[in-house]
All heavy atoms as TSV, in Angstrom:
chain	resi	resn	atom	element	x	y	z
A	1	MET	N	N	128.166	129.884	101.061
A	1	MET	CA	C	129.241	129.326	100.272
A	1	MET	C	C	130.540	129.361	101.059
A	1	MET	O	O	130.775	130.265	101.843
A	1	MET	CB	C	129.430	130.142	98.993
A	1	MET	CG	C	128.480	129.833	97.919
A	1	MET	SD	S	129.006	130.715	96.434
A	1	MET	CE	C	127.541	130.536	95.499
A	2	ASN	N	N	131.362	128.388	100.820
A	2	ASN	CA	C	132.681	128.329	101.446
A	2	ASN	C	C	133.737	128.673	100.414
A	2	ASN	O	O	133.744	128.126	99.322
A	2	ASN	CB	C	132.940	126.933	102.011
A	2	ASN	CG	C	132.001	126.602	103.141
A	2	ASN	OD1	O	131.644	127.466	103.921
A	2	ASN	ND2	N	131.599	125.356	103.226
A	3	PHE	N	N	134.622	129.576	100.790
A	3	PHE	CA	C	135.705	129.980	99.908
A	3	PHE	C	C	137.030	129.661	100.571
A	3	PHE	O	O	137.173	129.765	101.786
A	3	PHE	CB	C	135.622	131.478	99.604
A	3	PHE	CG	C	134.356	131.866	98.902
A	3	PHE	CD1	C	133.306	132.446	99.596
A	3	PHE	CD2	C	134.210	131.645	97.548
A	3	PHE	CE1	C	132.138	132.798	98.946
A	3	PHE	CE2	C	133.043	131.996	96.889
A	3	PHE	CZ	C	132.010	132.568	97.593
A	4	SER	N	N	138.007	129.275	99.751
A	4	SER	CA	C	139.332	128.928	100.253
A	4	SER	C	C	140.357	129.980	99.850
A	4	SER	O	O	140.263	130.573	98.773
A	4	SER	CB	C	139.771	127.579	99.695
A	4	SER	OG	O	138.898	126.574	100.112
A	5	CYS	N	N	141.342	130.176	100.699
A	5	CYS	CA	C	142.437	131.097	100.433
A	5	CYS	C	C	143.263	130.556	99.257
A	5	CYS	O	O	143.630	129.380	99.253
A	5	CYS	CB	C	143.309	131.227	101.670
A	5	CYS	SG	S	144.761	132.269	101.435
A	6	PRO	N	N	143.572	131.388	98.259
A	6	PRO	CA	C	144.372	130.917	97.131
A	6	PRO	C	C	145.831	130.632	97.507
A	6	PRO	O	O	146.520	129.910	96.800
A	6	PRO	CB	C	144.277	132.055	96.122
A	6	PRO	CG	C	143.954	133.261	96.913
A	6	PRO	CD	C	143.160	132.786	98.094
A	7	THR	N	N	146.290	131.152	98.637
A	7	THR	CA	C	147.666	130.950	99.063
A	7	THR	C	C	147.836	129.660	99.870
A	7	THR	O	O	148.674	128.824	99.559
A	7	THR	CB	C	148.151	132.146	99.913
A	7	THR	OG1	O	147.978	133.341	99.156
A	7	THR	CG2	C	149.594	131.984	100.317
A	8	CYS	N	N	147.013	129.493	100.915
A	8	CYS	CA	C	147.202	128.355	101.824
A	8	CYS	C	C	146.056	127.345	101.804
A	8	CYS	O	O	146.100	126.357	102.524
A	8	CYS	CB	C	147.426	128.862	103.243
A	8	CYS	SG	S	145.971	129.658	103.947
A	9	GLN	N	N	145.014	127.602	101.031
A	9	GLN	CA	C	143.860	126.708	100.870
A	9	GLN	C	C	143.010	126.553	102.127
A	9	GLN	O	O	142.165	125.674	102.193
A	9	GLN	CB	C	144.294	125.323	100.366
A	9	GLN	CG	C	145.145	125.334	99.118
A	9	GLN	CD	C	144.531	126.141	97.978
A	9	GLN	OE1	O	143.353	126.027	97.695
A	9	GLN	NE2	N	145.339	126.959	97.329
A	10	GLN	N	N	143.200	127.412	103.129
A	10	GLN	CA	C	142.366	127.372	104.329
A	10	GLN	C	C	141.035	128.067	104.057
A	10	GLN	O	O	140.926	128.921	103.180
A	10	GLN	CB	C	143.078	128.053	105.506
A	10	GLN	CG	C	144.332	127.349	105.953
A	10	GLN	CD	C	144.033	125.982	106.515
A	10	GLN	OE1	O	143.109	125.803	107.301
A	10	GLN	NE2	N	144.816	124.993	106.090
A	11	ARG	N	N	140.021	127.719	104.820
A	11	ARG	CA	C	138.696	128.307	104.657
A	11	ARG	C	C	138.713	129.776	105.086
A	11	ARG	O	O	139.257	130.120	106.145
A	11	ARG	CB	C	137.697	127.529	105.495
A	11	ARG	CG	C	136.291	127.993	105.339
A	11	ARG	CD	C	135.353	127.116	106.124
A	11	ARG	NE	N	134.022	127.655	106.045
A	11	ARG	CZ	C	133.008	127.225	106.750
A	11	ARG	NH1	N	133.178	126.216	107.575
A	11	ARG	NH2	N	131.837	127.774	106.627
A	12	LEU	N	N	138.105	130.639	104.271
A	12	LEU	CA	C	138.031	132.063	104.580
A	12	LEU	C	C	136.854	132.340	105.508
A	12	LEU	O	O	135.818	131.682	105.429
A	12	LEU	CB	C	137.853	132.882	103.296
A	12	LEU	CG	C	138.981	132.799	102.271
A	12	LEU	CD1	C	138.627	133.623	101.041
A	12	LEU	CD2	C	140.290	133.271	102.863
A	13	THR	N	N	137.024	133.315	106.390
A	13	THR	CA	C	135.936	133.766	107.252
A	13	THR	C	C	135.393	135.074	106.690
A	13	THR	O	O	136.135	135.889	106.146
A	13	THR	CB	C	136.415	133.959	108.701
A	13	THR	OG1	O	137.480	134.908	108.717
A	13	THR	CG2	C	136.891	132.648	109.296
A	14	HIS	N	N	134.100	135.271	106.828
A	14	HIS	CA	C	133.422	136.448	106.282
A	14	HIS	C	C	133.155	137.451	107.392
A	14	HIS	O	O	132.772	137.082	108.493
A	14	HIS	CB	C	132.098	136.015	105.641
A	14	HIS	CG	C	131.321	137.131	105.049
A	14	HIS	ND1	N	130.312	137.761	105.719
A	14	HIS	CD2	C	131.406	137.723	103.841
A	14	HIS	CE1	C	129.803	138.701	104.939
A	14	HIS	NE2	N	130.453	138.702	103.804
A	15	ASN	N	N	133.393	138.736	107.099
A	15	ASN	CA	C	133.005	139.804	108.015
A	15	ASN	C	C	132.437	140.946	107.186
A	15	ASN	O	O	132.308	140.834	105.971
A	15	ASN	CB	C	134.183	140.243	108.903
A	15	ASN	CG	C	135.353	140.753	108.102
A	15	ASN	OD1	O	135.193	141.497	107.146
A	15	ASN	ND2	N	136.553	140.339	108.487
A	16	GLU	N	N	132.091	142.053	107.808
A	16	GLU	CA	C	131.411	143.138	107.100
A	16	GLU	C	C	132.287	143.865	106.079
A	16	GLU	O	O	131.776	144.521	105.179
A	16	GLU	CB	C	130.825	144.133	108.091
A	16	GLU	CG	C	131.864	144.740	109.009
A	16	GLU	CD	C	131.270	145.389	110.224
A	16	GLU	OE1	O	130.263	144.898	110.735
A	16	GLU	OE2	O	131.841	146.403	110.661
A	17	THR	N	N	133.595	143.748	106.187
A	17	THR	CA	C	134.479	144.438	105.240
A	17	THR	C	C	135.048	143.521	104.172
A	17	THR	O	O	135.714	143.981	103.259
A	17	THR	CB	C	135.646	145.118	105.965
A	17	THR	OG1	O	136.430	144.122	106.618
A	17	THR	CG2	C	135.152	146.150	106.968
A	18	GLY	N	N	134.830	142.220	104.300
A	18	GLY	CA	C	135.357	141.302	103.298
A	18	GLY	C	C	135.541	139.911	103.848
A	18	GLY	O	O	134.804	139.467	104.724
A	19	PHE	N	N	136.557	139.235	103.347
A	19	PHE	CA	C	136.889	137.885	103.781
A	19	PHE	C	C	138.318	137.880	104.307
A	19	PHE	O	O	139.180	138.551	103.762
A	19	PHE	CB	C	136.786	136.905	102.600
A	19	PHE	CG	C	135.376	136.655	102.147
A	19	PHE	CD1	C	134.749	137.509	101.253
A	19	PHE	CD2	C	134.678	135.553	102.605
A	19	PHE	CE1	C	133.460	137.279	100.826
A	19	PHE	CE2	C	133.386	135.305	102.178
A	19	PHE	CZ	C	132.769	136.162	101.289
A	20	ASP	N	N	138.559	137.112	105.366
A	20	ASP	CA	C	139.886	137.016	105.964
A	20	ASP	C	C	140.335	135.567	106.013
A	20	ASP	O	O	139.517	134.663	106.203
A	20	ASP	CB	C	139.886	137.568	107.395
A	20	ASP	CG	C	139.628	139.056	107.438
A	20	ASP	OD1	O	140.242	139.787	106.644
A	20	ASP	OD2	O	138.803	139.493	108.268
A	21	CYS	N	N	141.652	135.375	105.869
A	21	CYS	CA	C	142.244	134.059	106.042
A	21	CYS	C	C	142.890	134.037	107.420
A	21	CYS	O	O	143.857	134.768	107.658
A	21	CYS	CB	C	143.284	133.764	104.966
A	21	CYS	SG	S	144.084	132.163	105.212
A	22	PRO	N	N	142.383	133.217	108.342
A	22	PRO	CA	C	142.970	133.178	109.683
A	22	PRO	C	C	144.365	132.561	109.710
A	22	PRO	O	O	145.136	132.831	110.617
A	22	PRO	CB	C	141.978	132.333	110.492
A	22	PRO	CG	C	141.168	131.593	109.503
A	22	PRO	CD	C	141.213	132.360	108.216
A	23	SER	N	N	144.704	131.792	108.701
A	23	SER	CA	C	145.993	131.114	108.673
A	23	SER	C	C	147.123	132.046	108.213
A	23	SER	O	O	148.113	132.212	108.912
A	23	SER	CB	C	145.923	129.893	107.764
A	23	SER	OG	O	147.160	129.252	107.690
A	24	CYS	N	N	146.975	132.645	107.029
A	24	CYS	CA	C	148.054	133.509	106.516
A	24	CYS	C	C	147.750	134.995	106.688
A	24	CYS	O	O	148.509	135.842	106.228
A	24	CYS	CB	C	148.375	133.173	105.062
A	24	CYS	SG	S	147.038	133.454	103.906
A	25	GLU	N	N	146.636	135.323	107.351
A	25	GLU	CA	C	146.257	136.689	107.711
A	25	GLU	C	C	146.100	137.627	106.521
A	25	GLU	O	O	146.386	138.818	106.613
A	25	GLU	CB	C	147.231	137.252	108.740
A	25	GLU	CG	C	147.252	136.445	110.023
A	25	GLU	CD	C	148.215	136.990	111.062
A	25	GLU	OE1	O	148.966	137.937	110.764
A	25	GLU	OE2	O	148.207	136.440	112.169
A	26	ARG	N	N	145.655	137.095	105.382
A	26	ARG	CA	C	145.364	137.947	104.223
A	26	ARG	C	C	143.910	138.405	104.283
A	26	ARG	O	O	143.052	137.740	104.860
A	26	ARG	CB	C	145.587	137.174	102.922
A	26	ARG	CG	C	147.053	136.914	102.648
A	26	ARG	CD	C	147.269	136.281	101.310
A	26	ARG	NE	N	146.846	137.166	100.239
A	26	ARG	CZ	C	146.708	136.784	98.973
A	26	ARG	NH1	N	146.972	135.548	98.625
A	26	ARG	NH2	N	146.321	137.638	98.058
A	27	HIS	N	N	143.644	139.561	103.688
A	27	HIS	CA	C	142.289	140.109	103.618
A	27	HIS	C	C	141.887	140.198	102.152
A	27	HIS	O	O	142.687	140.597	101.303
A	27	HIS	CB	C	142.229	141.492	104.262
A	27	HIS	CG	C	140.873	142.112	104.179
A	27	HIS	ND1	N	139.837	141.724	104.999
A	27	HIS	CD2	C	140.380	143.056	103.357
A	27	HIS	CE1	C	138.763	142.421	104.683
A	27	HIS	NE2	N	139.062	143.243	103.690
A	28	PHE	N	N	140.654	139.832	101.848
A	28	PHE	CA	C	140.114	139.890	100.493
A	28	PHE	C	C	138.866	140.767	100.499
A	28	PHE	O	O	137.981	140.590	101.341
A	28	PHE	CB	C	139.765	138.481	99.989
A	28	PHE	CG	C	140.945	137.554	99.979
A	28	PHE	CD1	C	141.196	136.725	101.056
A	28	PHE	CD2	C	141.811	137.526	98.902
A	28	PHE	CE1	C	142.291	135.873	101.060
A	28	PHE	CE2	C	142.909	136.683	98.901
A	28	PHE	CZ	C	143.147	135.861	99.983
A	29	ALA	N	N	138.815	141.701	99.557
A	29	ALA	CA	C	137.662	142.595	99.442
A	29	ALA	C	C	136.445	141.826	98.947
A	29	ALA	O	O	136.539	140.704	98.453
A	29	ALA	CB	C	137.989	143.731	98.476
A	30	LEU	N	N	135.275	142.459	99.088
A	30	LEU	CA	C	134.022	141.868	98.636
A	30	LEU	C	C	133.717	142.249	97.201
A	30	LEU	O	O	133.999	143.372	96.774
A	30	LEU	CB	C	132.856	142.381	99.487
A	30	LEU	CG	C	132.809	141.989	100.947
A	30	LEU	CD1	C	131.687	142.732	101.643
A	30	LEU	CD2	C	132.621	140.507	101.092
A	31	ILE	N	N	133.118	141.331	96.468
A	31	ILE	CA	C	132.537	141.623	95.165
A	31	ILE	C	C	131.055	141.330	95.289
A	31	ILE	O	O	130.667	140.238	95.716
A	31	ILE	CB	C	133.157	140.764	94.047
A	31	ILE	CG1	C	134.634	141.063	93.886
A	31	ILE	CG2	C	132.418	140.990	92.726
A	31	ILE	CD1	C	135.340	140.192	92.872
A	32	ALA	N	N	130.218	142.305	94.948
A	32	ALA	CA	C	128.769	142.131	95.011
A	32	ALA	C	C	128.267	141.642	93.657
A	32	ALA	O	O	128.542	142.254	92.627
A	32	ALA	CB	C	128.102	143.452	95.373
A	33	LEU	N	N	127.527	140.516	93.678
A	33	LEU	CA	C	126.985	139.946	92.448
A	33	LEU	C	C	125.468	139.977	92.463
A	33	LEU	O	O	124.840	139.806	93.514
A	33	LEU	CB	C	127.434	138.491	92.272
A	33	LEU	CG	C	128.912	138.214	92.101
A	33	LEU	CD1	C	129.130	136.717	91.924
A	33	LEU	CD2	C	129.486	138.977	90.932
A	34	CYS	N	N	124.879	140.138	91.276
A	34	CYS	CA	C	123.434	140.089	91.115
A	34	CYS	C	C	122.962	138.651	91.357
A	34	CYS	O	O	123.536	137.713	90.800
A	34	CYS	CB	C	123.050	140.535	89.700
A	34	CYS	SG	S	121.283	140.407	89.356
A	35	PRO	N	N	121.915	138.453	92.161
A	35	PRO	CA	C	121.441	137.102	92.428
A	35	PRO	C	C	120.736	136.469	91.225
A	35	PRO	O	O	120.563	135.253	91.178
A	35	PRO	CB	C	120.467	137.288	93.592
A	35	PRO	CG	C	120.001	138.688	93.453
A	35	PRO	CD	C	121.161	139.460	92.903
A	36	ASP	N	N	120.363	137.291	90.256
A	36	ASP	CA	C	119.644	136.785	89.084
A	36	ASP	C	C	120.580	136.436	87.926
A	36	ASP	O	O	120.519	135.349	87.374
A	36	ASP	CB	C	118.588	137.800	88.627
A	36	ASP	CG	C	117.562	138.077	89.725
A	36	ASP	OD1	O	117.209	137.125	90.460
A	36	ASP	OD2	O	117.131	139.229	89.859
A	37	CYS	N	N	121.476	137.371	87.553
A	37	CYS	CA	C	122.345	137.144	86.396
A	37	CYS	C	C	123.795	136.844	86.791
A	37	CYS	O	O	124.622	136.540	85.944
A	37	CYS	CB	C	122.293	138.332	85.435
A	37	CYS	SG	S	123.017	139.851	86.083
A	38	HIS	N	N	124.118	136.955	88.084
A	38	HIS	CA	C	125.447	136.657	88.633
A	38	HIS	C	C	126.562	137.517	88.030
A	38	HIS	O	O	127.708	137.095	87.960
A	38	HIS	CB	C	125.772	135.174	88.503
A	38	HIS	CG	C	124.718	134.306	89.117
A	38	HIS	ND1	N	124.548	134.210	90.473
A	38	HIS	CD2	C	123.766	133.534	88.555
A	38	HIS	CE1	C	123.538	133.405	90.725
A	38	HIS	NE2	N	123.039	132.974	89.581
A	39	GLN	N	N	126.215	138.744	87.624
A	39	GLN	CA	C	127.192	139.708	87.131
A	39	GLN	C	C	127.506	140.710	88.244
A	39	GLN	O	O	126.664	140.933	89.131
A	39	GLN	CB	C	126.635	140.454	85.905
A	39	GLN	CG	C	126.378	139.569	84.708
A	39	GLN	CD	C	127.668	138.999	84.156
A	39	GLN	OE1	O	128.661	139.695	84.023
A	39	GLN	NE2	N	127.645	137.711	83.856
A	40	PRO	N	N	128.688	141.334	88.238
A	40	PRO	CA	C	129.017	142.328	89.268
A	40	PRO	C	C	128.030	143.488	89.274
A	40	PRO	O	O	127.559	143.937	88.219
A	40	PRO	CB	C	130.414	142.810	88.870
A	40	PRO	CG	C	130.983	141.684	88.067
A	40	PRO	CD	C	129.811	141.094	87.326
A	41	LEU	N	N	127.715	143.950	90.474
A	41	LEU	CA	C	126.786	145.060	90.654
A	41	LEU	C	C	127.534	146.372	90.834
A	41	LEU	O	O	128.652	146.396	91.341
A	41	LEU	CB	C	125.917	144.826	91.890
A	41	LEU	CG	C	124.978	143.638	91.840
A	41	LEU	CD1	C	124.350	143.416	93.211
A	41	LEU	CD2	C	123.904	143.859	90.790
A	42	GLN	N	N	126.879	147.445	90.443
A	42	GLN	CA	C	127.404	148.783	90.697
A	42	GLN	C	C	126.943	149.185	92.092
A	42	GLN	O	O	125.764	149.038	92.437
A	42	GLN	CB	C	126.873	149.762	89.658
A	42	GLN	CG	C	127.390	151.162	89.834
A	42	GLN	CD	C	126.872	152.100	88.748
A	42	GLN	OE1	O	126.028	151.739	87.942
A	42	GLN	NE2	N	127.369	153.307	88.753
A	43	VAL	N	N	127.861	149.668	92.916
A	43	VAL	CA	C	127.540	150.082	94.280
A	43	VAL	C	C	127.264	151.576	94.264
A	43	VAL	O	O	128.089	152.374	93.810
A	43	VAL	CB	C	128.698	149.755	95.243
A	43	VAL	CG1	C	128.355	150.186	96.660
A	43	VAL	CG2	C	129.014	148.274	95.199
A	44	LEU	N	N	126.081	151.966	94.773
A	44	LEU	CA	C	125.679	153.368	94.824
A	44	LEU	C	C	125.628	153.795	96.284
A	44	LEU	O	O	124.914	153.198	97.080
A	44	LEU	CB	C	124.301	153.552	94.182
A	44	LEU	CG	C	124.129	152.982	92.776
A	44	LEU	CD1	C	122.671	153.043	92.365
A	44	LEU	CD2	C	124.997	153.741	91.803
A	45	LYS	N	N	126.416	154.826	96.626
A	45	LYS	CA	C	126.448	155.317	98.001
A	45	LYS	C	C	126.005	156.770	98.011
A	45	LYS	O	O	126.559	157.603	97.298
A	45	LYS	CB	C	127.855	155.213	98.578
A	45	LYS	CG	C	128.348	153.801	98.714
A	45	LYS	CD	C	129.749	153.764	99.287
A	45	LYS	CE	C	130.258	152.343	99.360
A	45	LYS	NZ	N	131.609	152.281	99.917
A	46	ALA	N	N	124.995	157.079	98.846
A	46	ALA	CA	C	124.509	158.452	98.966
A	46	ALA	C	C	123.804	158.623	100.305
A	46	ALA	O	O	123.010	157.767	100.710
A	46	ALA	CB	C	123.549	158.784	97.835
A	47	CYS	N	N	124.102	159.692	100.985
A	47	CYS	CA	C	123.450	160.046	102.254
A	47	CYS	C	C	123.500	158.917	103.276
A	47	CYS	O	O	122.531	158.667	103.992
A	47	CYS	CB	C	122.004	160.474	102.009
A	47	CYS	SG	S	121.849	161.879	100.899
A	48	GLY	N	N	124.590	158.183	103.325
A	48	GLY	CA	C	124.737	157.112	104.289
A	48	GLY	C	C	124.108	155.794	103.888
A	48	GLY	O	O	124.257	154.799	104.573
A	49	ALA	N	N	123.387	155.770	102.770
A	49	ALA	CA	C	122.749	154.538	102.302
A	49	ALA	C	C	123.597	153.890	101.207
A	49	ALA	O	O	124.260	154.575	100.443
A	49	ALA	CB	C	121.357	154.846	101.761
A	50	VAL	N	N	123.560	152.572	101.151
A	50	VAL	CA	C	124.266	151.824	100.109
A	50	VAL	C	C	123.232	151.035	99.325
A	50	VAL	O	O	122.435	150.293	99.900
A	50	VAL	CB	C	125.320	150.875	100.714
A	50	VAL	CG1	C	126.004	150.070	99.626
A	50	VAL	CG2	C	126.346	151.654	101.519
A	51	ASP	N	N	123.201	151.239	98.022
A	51	ASP	CA	C	122.291	150.523	97.143
A	51	ASP	C	C	123.108	149.803	96.077
A	51	ASP	O	O	124.247	150.155	95.795
A	51	ASP	CB	C	121.298	151.488	96.473
A	51	ASP	CG	C	120.349	152.128	97.471
A	51	ASP	OD1	O	119.727	151.390	98.246
A	51	ASP	OD2	O	120.239	153.365	97.463
A	52	TYR	N	N	122.501	148.797	95.477
A	52	TYR	CA	C	123.172	147.996	94.449
A	52	TYR	C	C	122.330	148.025	93.186
A	52	TYR	O	O	121.118	147.830	93.231
A	52	TYR	CB	C	123.367	146.562	94.941
A	52	TYR	CG	C	124.224	146.499	96.173
A	52	TYR	CD1	C	123.666	146.560	97.442
A	52	TYR	CD2	C	125.604	146.417	96.070
A	52	TYR	CE1	C	124.461	146.526	98.575
A	52	TYR	CE2	C	126.409	146.384	97.198
A	52	TYR	CZ	C	125.823	146.440	98.448
A	52	TYR	OH	O	126.615	146.415	99.565
A	53	PHE	N	N	123.004	148.254	92.050
A	53	PHE	CA	C	122.316	148.376	90.774
A	53	PHE	C	C	122.927	147.413	89.765
A	53	PHE	O	O	124.144	147.374	89.580
A	53	PHE	CB	C	122.433	149.816	90.245
A	53	PHE	CG	C	121.701	150.045	88.972
A	53	PHE	CD1	C	120.335	150.192	88.954
A	53	PHE	CD2	C	122.390	150.111	87.759
A	53	PHE	CE1	C	119.652	150.403	87.765
A	53	PHE	CE2	C	121.724	150.310	86.577
A	53	PHE	CZ	C	120.349	150.465	86.579
A	54	CYS	N	N	122.064	146.642	89.111
A	54	CYS	CA	C	122.501	145.723	88.068
A	54	CYS	C	C	122.391	146.420	86.722
A	54	CYS	O	O	121.302	146.835	86.320
A	54	CYS	CB	C	121.649	144.452	88.073
A	54	CYS	SG	S	122.125	143.293	86.772
A	55	GLN	N	N	123.507	146.544	86.034
A	55	GLN	CA	C	123.531	147.199	84.732
A	55	GLN	C	C	123.136	146.254	83.602
A	55	GLN	O	O	123.136	146.638	82.448
A	55	GLN	CB	C	124.921	147.764	84.457
A	55	GLN	CG	C	125.335	148.817	85.443
A	55	GLN	CD	C	126.746	149.309	85.179
A	55	GLN	OE1	O	127.482	148.760	84.379
A	55	GLN	NE2	N	127.124	150.374	85.867
A	56	HIS	N	N	122.777	145.022	83.940
A	56	HIS	CA	C	122.444	144.028	82.922
A	56	HIS	C	C	120.946	143.770	82.848
A	56	HIS	O	O	120.507	142.709	82.437
A	56	HIS	CB	C	123.202	142.731	83.201
A	56	HIS	CG	C	124.675	142.914	83.124
A	56	HIS	ND1	N	125.417	143.478	84.134
A	56	HIS	CD2	C	125.555	142.630	82.150
A	56	HIS	CE1	C	126.678	143.529	83.785
A	56	HIS	NE2	N	126.804	143.020	82.593
A	57	GLY	N	N	120.138	144.741	83.293
A	57	GLY	CA	C	118.699	144.657	83.117
A	57	GLY	C	C	117.878	144.312	84.338
A	57	GLY	O	O	116.656	144.308	84.272
A	58	ASP	N	N	118.509	144.031	85.474
A	58	ASP	CA	C	117.741	143.661	86.655
A	58	ASP	C	C	117.461	144.846	87.583
A	58	ASP	O	O	116.736	144.695	88.560
A	58	ASP	CB	C	118.440	142.531	87.415
A	58	ASP	CG	C	118.467	141.245	86.607
A	58	ASP	OD1	O	117.422	140.881	86.049
A	58	ASP	OD2	O	119.535	140.624	86.523
A	59	GLY	N	N	118.026	146.033	87.307
A	59	GLY	CA	C	117.733	147.242	88.074
A	59	GLY	C	C	118.291	147.224	89.483
A	59	GLY	O	O	119.322	146.617	89.758
A	60	LEU	N	N	117.576	147.916	90.410
A	60	LEU	CA	C	118.017	147.981	91.800
A	60	LEU	C	C	117.832	146.622	92.465
A	60	LEU	O	O	116.817	145.959	92.292
A	60	LEU	CB	C	117.218	149.031	92.571
A	60	LEU	CG	C	117.614	150.482	92.325
A	60	LEU	CD1	C	116.664	151.417	93.056
A	60	LEU	CD2	C	119.037	150.735	92.772
A	61	ILE	N	N	118.833	146.227	93.245
A	61	ILE	CA	C	118.817	144.940	93.931
A	61	ILE	C	C	118.889	145.209	95.434
A	61	ILE	O	O	119.739	145.967	95.906
A	61	ILE	CB	C	120.022	144.066	93.502
A	61	ILE	CG1	C	120.065	143.883	91.993
A	61	ILE	CG2	C	120.013	142.735	94.235
A	61	ILE	CD1	C	118.932	143.093	91.410
A	62	SER	N	N	118.003	144.591	96.190
A	62	SER	CA	C	118.000	144.716	97.638
A	62	SER	C	C	119.282	144.138	98.219
A	62	SER	O	O	119.778	143.099	97.770
A	62	SER	CB	C	116.794	143.967	98.211
A	62	SER	OG	O	116.905	143.842	99.608
A	63	LYS	N	N	119.815	144.784	99.256
A	63	LYS	CA	C	121.040	144.308	99.901
A	63	LYS	C	C	120.857	142.889	100.444
A	63	LYS	O	O	121.798	142.108	100.482
A	63	LYS	CB	C	121.442	145.260	101.037
A	63	LYS	CG	C	122.738	144.877	101.709
A	63	LYS	CD	C	123.134	145.861	102.774
A	63	LYS	CE	C	124.463	145.457	103.397
A	63	LYS	NZ	N	124.926	146.419	104.373
A	64	LYS	N	N	119.642	142.533	100.824
A	64	LYS	CA	C	119.369	141.198	101.348
A	64	LYS	C	C	119.545	140.120	100.285
A	64	LYS	O	O	119.800	138.974	100.604
A	64	LYS	CB	C	117.952	141.128	101.897
A	64	LYS	CG	C	117.743	141.979	103.121
A	64	LYS	CD	C	116.314	141.917	103.584
A	64	LYS	CE	C	116.103	142.840	104.766
A	64	LYS	NZ	N	114.720	142.838	105.203
A	65	ARG	N	N	119.424	140.491	99.001
A	65	ARG	CA	C	119.520	139.523	97.915
A	65	ARG	C	C	120.908	139.450	97.278
A	65	ARG	O	O	121.195	138.541	96.516
A	65	ARG	CB	C	118.495	139.861	96.828
A	65	ARG	CG	C	117.063	139.722	97.295
A	65	ARG	CD	C	116.080	139.929	96.158
A	65	ARG	NE	N	116.343	138.961	95.104
A	65	ARG	CZ	C	116.331	139.251	93.806
A	65	ARG	NH1	N	116.059	140.460	93.388
A	65	ARG	NH2	N	116.588	138.318	92.911
A	66	VAL	N	N	121.759	140.415	97.562
A	66	VAL	CA	C	123.084	140.477	96.939
A	66	VAL	C	C	123.935	139.281	97.362
A	66	VAL	O	O	123.922	138.881	98.522
A	66	VAL	CB	C	123.800	141.794	97.312
A	66	VAL	CG1	C	125.232	141.809	96.815
A	66	VAL	CG2	C	123.037	142.980	96.752
A	67	GLU	N	N	124.645	138.699	96.408
A	67	GLU	CA	C	125.585	137.618	96.692
A	67	GLU	C	C	126.983	138.225	96.787
A	67	GLU	O	O	127.432	138.870	95.854
A	67	GLU	CB	C	125.547	136.577	95.569
A	67	GLU	CG	C	124.216	135.881	95.441
A	67	GLU	CD	C	124.160	134.952	94.258
A	67	GLU	OE1	O	125.160	134.827	93.512
A	67	GLU	OE2	O	123.089	134.359	94.051
A	68	PHE	N	N	127.641	138.020	97.903
A	68	PHE	CA	C	128.981	138.543	98.106
A	68	PHE	C	C	129.994	137.405	97.960
A	68	PHE	O	O	129.826	136.340	98.556
A	68	PHE	CB	C	129.124	139.192	99.478
A	68	PHE	CG	C	128.315	140.441	99.637
A	68	PHE	CD1	C	127.122	140.434	100.322
A	68	PHE	CD2	C	128.752	141.632	99.071
A	68	PHE	CE1	C	126.374	141.588	100.470
A	68	PHE	CE2	C	128.018	142.792	99.215
A	68	PHE	CZ	C	126.817	142.776	99.916
A	69	ILE	N	N	131.033	137.665	97.174
A	69	ILE	CA	C	132.117	136.706	97.011
A	69	ILE	C	C	133.442	137.436	97.240
A	69	ILE	O	O	133.513	138.652	97.099
A	69	ILE	CB	C	132.100	136.029	95.622
A	69	ILE	CG1	C	132.315	137.061	94.506
A	69	ILE	CG2	C	130.820	135.238	95.417
A	69	ILE	CD1	C	132.585	136.434	93.157
A	70	PRO	N	N	134.506	136.724	97.590
A	70	PRO	CA	C	135.800	137.380	97.787
A	70	PRO	C	C	136.482	137.694	96.457
A	70	PRO	O	O	136.327	136.954	95.491
A	70	PRO	CB	C	136.607	136.349	98.566
A	70	PRO	CG	C	135.996	135.040	98.234
A	70	PRO	CD	C	134.546	135.315	97.966
A	71	ASP	N	N	137.194	138.799	96.426
A	71	ASP	CA	C	138.011	139.169	95.268
A	71	ASP	C	C	139.367	138.505	95.445
A	71	ASP	O	O	140.227	139.004	96.168
A	71	ASP	CB	C	138.148	140.687	95.193
A	71	ASP	CG	C	138.907	141.150	93.970
A	71	ASP	OD1	O	139.317	140.291	93.160
A	71	ASP	OD2	O	139.092	142.370	93.821
A	72	LEU	N	N	139.555	137.363	94.807
A	72	LEU	CA	C	140.762	136.560	95.004
A	72	LEU	C	C	141.895	136.937	94.068
A	72	LEU	O	O	142.902	136.219	93.985
A	72	LEU	CB	C	140.435	135.074	94.850
A	72	LEU	CG	C	139.406	134.519	95.827
A	72	LEU	CD1	C	139.081	133.074	95.520
A	72	LEU	CD2	C	139.880	134.665	97.260
A	73	THR	N	N	141.786	138.079	93.392
A	73	THR	CA	C	142.852	138.502	92.475
A	73	THR	C	C	143.970	139.189	93.219
A	73	THR	O	O	143.872	139.658	94.280
A	73	THR	CB	C	142.308	139.433	91.389
A	73	THR	OG1	O	141.689	140.567	91.991
A	73	THR	CG2	C	141.350	138.687	90.519
């Protein structure tokens, strides 16, 4: 998916910590969404591992299936 910066409308680039706007140099955090119900996931961190849990009935979600979108708020 392509996301645009809410300030300058330029295309955002994705990296491991979030999304960046190369034009106005803003950084946007990641929001992890369930690939099935498209609701925000709970992030579980323990012993160096990161897991994702859907509280809307889909249970544990593999990191490979998680949909990441920028937090444009």
